[in-house]
Backbone as a ProteinNet text record, in pm:
[ID]
protein_1_A
[PRIMARY]
MPARVHPEFEITPAQAAMARASGRAVIIDVRTQAEWDLVHLPGSVHVPLGEVADRLDEVEPAPGKDVLVLCHHGRRSLDAVHVLRASGRPDLAHARSIAGGLEAWSLEADPSVPRYERGPSGVRLRGA
[TERTIARY]
1564.5	1505.5	1395.4	1306.9	1172.1	1105	1027.4	972.5	932.1	934.3	897.4	715.4	609.9	487.2	414.3	347.1	304.7	102	116.3	14	-181.8	-182.1	-282.9	-346.2	-268	-241.1	-173.8	-113.8	-53.2	-31.7	12.7	31.1	153.4	222.3	333.3	256.6	376.5	358	307.1	408.7	384.1	232.2	212.2	45.1	-56.2	-30.8	-130.9	-132.7	-27.7	7.5	-107.9	-59	-152.1	-326.5	-334.6	-492.2	-544.1	-484.1	-511.7	-515.5	-418.7	-417.9	-563.4	-593.2	-683.4	-823.7	-825.9	-956.6	-1032.9	-912.4	-991.6	-954	-891.1	-851	-893.8	-893.9	-912.9	-788.1	-705.3	-637.4	-666.8	-663	-684.6	-493.3	-513.2	-381.8	-386.2	-318.7	-365.6	-202.1	-151.7	-52.7	-66.5	26.6	-51.6	-72.6	-175.8	-192.3	-64.4	19.6	168.7	260.6	211.9	250.1	215.8	73.6	-31.6	-13.6	30.5	53.7	171.1	273	375.1	392.9	312	320.8	207.3	118.4	41.4	8.3	-64.8	-98.8	-275.2	-249.6	-399.4	-485.9	-659.5	-727.1	-736.3	-605.1	-648	-727.3	-768.1	-844.5	-775.1	-750.9	-627.7	-776.3	-759.6	-803.9	-665.2	-630.6	-489.9	-570.8	-448.2	-428	-541.3	-531.2	-576.5	-768	-772.1	-891.3	-978.1	-940.7	-1006.4	-1094.6	-1081.2	-1217.4	-1358.8	-1316.9	-1406.3	-1467.3	-1426.1	-1398.7	-1459.2	-1529.1	-1518.1	-1608.3	-1722.4	-1815.8	-1741.3	-1632.5	-1574.7	-1496	-1506.5	-1422.4	-1530.9	-1565.8	-1661.5	-1676.3	-1537	-1513	-1624.5	-1628.9	-1750.2	-1766.9	-1833.4	-1837.3	-1722.2	-1669.8	-1579.5	-1449.9	-1456.4	-1287.3	-1228.1	-1073	-959.3	-966	-976.7	-925.5	-774.5	-718.2	-571.1	-504.9	-403.2	-398.9	-276.8	-210.9	-93.2	-40.7	90.1	160.5	287.7	370.2	501.9	605.3	622	661.6	602	473	390.7	336	390.6	332	193.5	210.1	76.8	8	-8.8	-78.9	-181.1	-62.7	-129.7	-202	-161.8	-270.7	-418.7	-403	-530.2	-593.1	-522.5	-590.4	-664.9	-586.8	-630.5	-831.4	-788.3	-911	-1018.5	-970.5	-1099	-1173.8	-1055.2	-1097	-1184	-1155.1	-1235.9	-1361.8	-1397.8	-1519.4	-1636	-1629.7	-1746.1	-1800.3	-1754	-1876.5	-1751.2	-1851.9	-1770.8	-1723.1	-1739	-1651.6	-1505.6	-1459.3	-1355.2	-1258.6	-1351.3	-1322.3	-1166.4	-1134.8	-1000.5	-903.2	-928.8	-838.8	-660.9	-602.4	-475.9	-362.7	-258.8	-155	-55	-34.7	97.4	203.4	287.7	397.8	486.3	577.1	694.3	629.7	504.7	431.5	473.6	456.7	521.3	652	713.9	859	878	843.1	843.1	765.9	655.6	623.5	653.7	766.9	815.9	940.9	997.7	1139.4	1075.4	1020.5	956.2	805.6	744.3	645.2	603.3	683.5	636.3	746.4	876.9	994.9	963.4	822.3	755.1	776.5	698.2	634.3	750.3	764.5	903.7	881.3	1010.7	1049.4	1089	1029.4	1041	1065.6	1105.3	1164.9	1098.3	1070.3	1001.8	1114.1	1099.6	1212.3	1161	1250	1202.9	1134.4	1203.5	1184.2	1050.5	1009.6	902.8	919.7	846	852.8	945.7	1025.2	1057.6	1080.3	1108.9	1120.6	1320.6	1299.5	1494.4	1558.1	1657.7	1773.9	1717.9	1634.7	1556.9	1630.3
-235	-276.2	-257.8	-350.2	-349.9	-188.7	-158.5	-13.6	-39.6	-3.1	-37	-22.3	-131.1	-125.7	-81.5	-28.3	22.6	-114.5	-191.9	-258.1	-226.3	-122.8	-34.4	37.5	113.9	179.1	160.9	87	8.4	-77.7	-116.8	-271.5	-239	-375.7	-430.5	-362	-297.5	-317.1	-499	-587	-756.2	-755.7	-721.3	-734.9	-698.3	-572	-474.5	-551.6	-575.5	-610.8	-817.1	-857.3	-980.5	-940.1	-865.1	-805.3	-738.5	-688.3	-648.4	-698	-833.9	-934.4	-1015.9	-1053.7	-1125.6	-1101	-914.9	-849	-835.4	-801.2	-782.4	-638.8	-547.4	-397.8	-331.3	-197.1	-118.1	9.8	33.5	137.1	290.8	369.2	499.1	540.8	612.6	713.2	828.5	872.3	1049.9	1124	1080.9	1170.7	1289.3	1332.9	1449.7	1432.1	1497.4	1495.5	1401.8	1547.1	1454.5	1359.3	1313.4	1179	1080.1	1117	966.8	980.1	1099.8	1095.9	1039.9	1029.3	976.3	800.1	783.6	585.5	585.5	482.7	478.3	319.9	272.5	133.2	110.2	19.5	27	-15	64.5	11.3	84.1	133.2	196.7	355.1	407	534.3	650.2	750.2	915.1	1002.4	994.4	1137.4	1203.6	1336	1382.3	1382.9	1418.1	1425.3	1528.1	1658.1	1739.5	1783	1674.3	1679	1537	1430.3	1316.9	1391.3	1494	1551.7	1555.9	1617.7	1689.5	1528.7	1461.9	1382.3	1230	1206	1090	1041.1	1045.8	978.7	906.4	1014.4	849.7	708.2	713.4	546	547.2	449.9	335.8	196.2	168.5	8.9	-76.6	-209.4	-302.4	-376	-414.9	-485.6	-588.1	-598.1	-655.5	-599.3	-555.3	-504.1	-385.2	-425.2	-328.6	-176.1	-73.3	-16.3	69.8	62.5	95.5	188.5	319.1	468.3	408.4	480.1	474.8	609.1	654.1	777.3	768.7	813.1	785.4	754.3	825.7	712.5	674.4	689.5	674.2	772	872.2	1000.2	1069.3	1113.3	1133.3	1042.9	929.2	770.1	805.2	831	854.3	960.5	1049.9	1173.8	1160.9	1100.5	1057	940.8	845.5	737.6	829.8	921	999.9	1033.3	1140.5	1152.1	1054.1	930.4	836.6	750.4	758.2	693.7	826.6	963.1	1051.1	1062.9	994.4	1046.9	977.5	887.4	836.9	716.9	685.7	598.4	459.4	362.3	205.6	179.9	212.4	98	195.9	249.6	365.5	336.2	308.9	286.2	213.3	126.1	26.5	73.7	186	202.5	215.6	132.4	170.8	194.1	240.7	315.3	204.2	207.4	137.9	191.8	117	128.9	159.2	293.3	348.4	301.6	365.2	428.9	346.6	415	304.8	280.3	392.5	387.1	218.6	165.5	76.1	-75.1	-42.1	-125.2	-163.2	-38.6	-97.1	-153.9	-120.8	-240	-361.3	-375.3	-474.4	-617.5	-544.2	-557.7	-657.1	-512.6	-494.6	-427.7	-509.9	-449.6	-405.1	-396.6	-351	-220.2	-181.5	-37.2	32.1	150	246.4	324.4	333.3	425.7	588.7	663.2	791.1	922.2	1042.6	1119.9	1290.7	1306.8	1449.1	1576.7	1653.1	1777.6	1887.6	2007.9	2155.7	2208.9	2073.8	2085	1996.6	1917.1	1840.6	1676.9	1598.8	1432.8	1402.8	1312.1	1220.7	1111.5	985.6	879.2	884.2	784.1	749.2	711.1	758.5	742.9	824.2	903.1	983.4	1113.6
-800.8	-659.2	-659.8	-600.7	-623.9	-527.9	-586.7	-466.9	-387.3	-243.1	-81.9	-117.8	-55.1	-70.1	73.6	66.1	193	135.3	215.7	148.5	166.4	235.4	295	165	92.2	28.2	-120	-175.7	-262	-303.5	-417.8	-468.2	-597.6	-560.3	-655.1	-811.3	-896.8	-1033.2	-1094.6	-1036.6	-1104.4	-1054.3	-938.6	-857.4	-933.7	-980.7	-1075	-1214.1	-1280	-1372.3	-1380.6	-1328.3	-1274.8	-1285	-1199.5	-1166.9	-1314.8	-1345.3	-1518	-1579.9	-1638.8	-1663.7	-1684.2	-1577.7	-1547.5	-1545.7	-1574.4	-1593.1	-1431.5	-1344	-1189.8	-1177.7	-1227.5	-1237.7	-1345.7	-1264.5	-1397.1	-1353.7	-1404.1	-1428	-1450.9	-1327.7	-1396.7	-1344.8	-1470.1	-1521.1	-1480	-1399.5	-1355.9	-1413.5	-1481.7	-1535	-1650.5	-1650.4	-1773.1	-1872.4	-1994.8	-2101.3	-2185.5	-2146.3	-2256.7	-2218.2	-2095.5	-2009.5	-2112.9	-2120.6	-2112.4	-2314.3	-2363.5	-2509.3	-2570.9	-2490.9	-2511.9	-2467.1	-2395.6	-2354.3	-2242.5	-2265.3	-2173.1	-2167	-2076.7	-2065.6	-2117.1	-2256.6	-2303.5	-2220.7	-2225.1	-2167.7	-2000.7	-2023	-1877.1	-1892.7	-1766.6	-1806.2	-1768.5	-1846	-1806	-1751.1	-1610.8	-1533.7	-1489.5	-1556.3	-1497.6	-1334.3	-1263	-1104.6	-1066.5	-1092	-1101.3	-1142.6	-1226.3	-1206.3	-1168	-1095.8	-1010.7	-951.8	-851	-783.4	-833.5	-960.7	-1091.6	-1180.6	-1197.5	-1273	-1221.1	-1073.7	-1025.5	-1083.4	-1207.8	-1247.2	-1345.2	-1424.4	-1513.6	-1441	-1327.1	-1265.4	-1210.2	-1311.1	-1291.5	-1278.5	-1159.3	-1199.2	-1220.3	-1274.5	-1253.3	-1092.1	-1086.1	-907.2	-937.2	-828.1	-758.6	-853.6	-935.9	-967.2	-913.9	-872.2	-799.7	-866.2	-804.7	-853.1	-864.5	-942.4	-923	-999	-930.7	-1016	-1009.5	-1099.9	-1178.4	-1209.8	-1192.7	-1263.5	-1289.7	-1310.6	-1280.7	-1202.5	-1111.7	-1019.5	-879	-867.2	-751.6	-701.8	-677.3	-588.1	-586.2	-763	-785	-786.9	-776.3	-764	-623.1	-533	-383.9	-344.8	-409.1	-379.7	-453.2	-621.4	-594.6	-495.5	-486.5	-412	-278.1	-176.7	-138	-186.2	-286.9	-321.8	-369.2	-426.4	-450.3	-347.9	-223.6	-91.1	-42.9	-34.1	35.5	-12.3	-122.3	-226.2	-128.2	-33.1	0.3	-52.3	-165.8	-271.6	-233.3	-223.7	-191.6	-262.9	-376.3	-463.2	-490	-434.9	-445.1	-288.9	-186.3	-95.3	-43.9	-164.8	-176.4	-275.6	-331.9	-458.2	-383.8	-487.9	-452.7	-568.8	-507.9	-621.9	-671.9	-742.4	-818.6	-782.7	-652.9	-628.3	-753.4	-702.5	-816.2	-955.9	-973.3	-1132.6	-1211.6	-1333.5	-1488.9	-1489.8	-1404.7	-1427.7	-1368.4	-1267.5	-1166.2	-1291.5	-1299.7	-1390	-1534.1	-1566.1	-1704.1	-1633.1	-1514.7	-1457.1	-1394.4	-1362.9	-1229.5	-1371.3	-1428.5	-1468.4	-1597.4	-1734	-1840.6	-1927.9	-1945.6	-1959.7	-2135.5	-2195	-2303.3	-2320.4	-2187.2	-2167	-2170.8	-2282.6	-2278.7	-2172.9	-2092.1	-1990.2	-2050.7	-1972.1	-1978.3	-1900.4	-1962	-1837.2	-1849.4	-1754.3	-1791.6	-1719.3	-1800.5	-1766.7	-1765.2	-1774.4	-1780.7	-1946.5	-2045	-2191.9	-2219.4	-2089	-2140.5	-2103.4	-2177.3	-2163.8	-2268.8	-2277.9	-2371.3	-2316.9	-2434.2	-2421.9	-2380.1	-2283.2	-2230.5	-2348.9	-2386.9	-2472.8	-2621.9	-2627.3	-2721.4	-2732.9
[MASK]
++++++++++++++++++++++++++++++++++++++++++++++++++++++++++++++++++++++++++++++++++++++++++++++++++++++++++++++++++++++++++++++++

């Protein structure tokens, strides 16, 4: 079932995939290093959630590009969106979270992206 989307702050994985494919978006991935190392979208920029406020200079979208934020299920990316929007930078004022995160991306936009689980022992690919 597709993730419920709040259009002011979120974008669907299918919409995000189209924006990415057309070159209209930059994706900021706010997951942990271990999650990033396991699986990530090529071309995305890795800035872990806890570092977003201190690394705003690394979020430099080209003029006219949307800033889309990705995590595993869409909660951390919403937190990052609030940080980006609160920065006062006009180019980050309309940053949006990818609803449902990488999990929904894999299910709704690109099934070739591996799904994974987080747990007490770390992260691992589903079925591994």
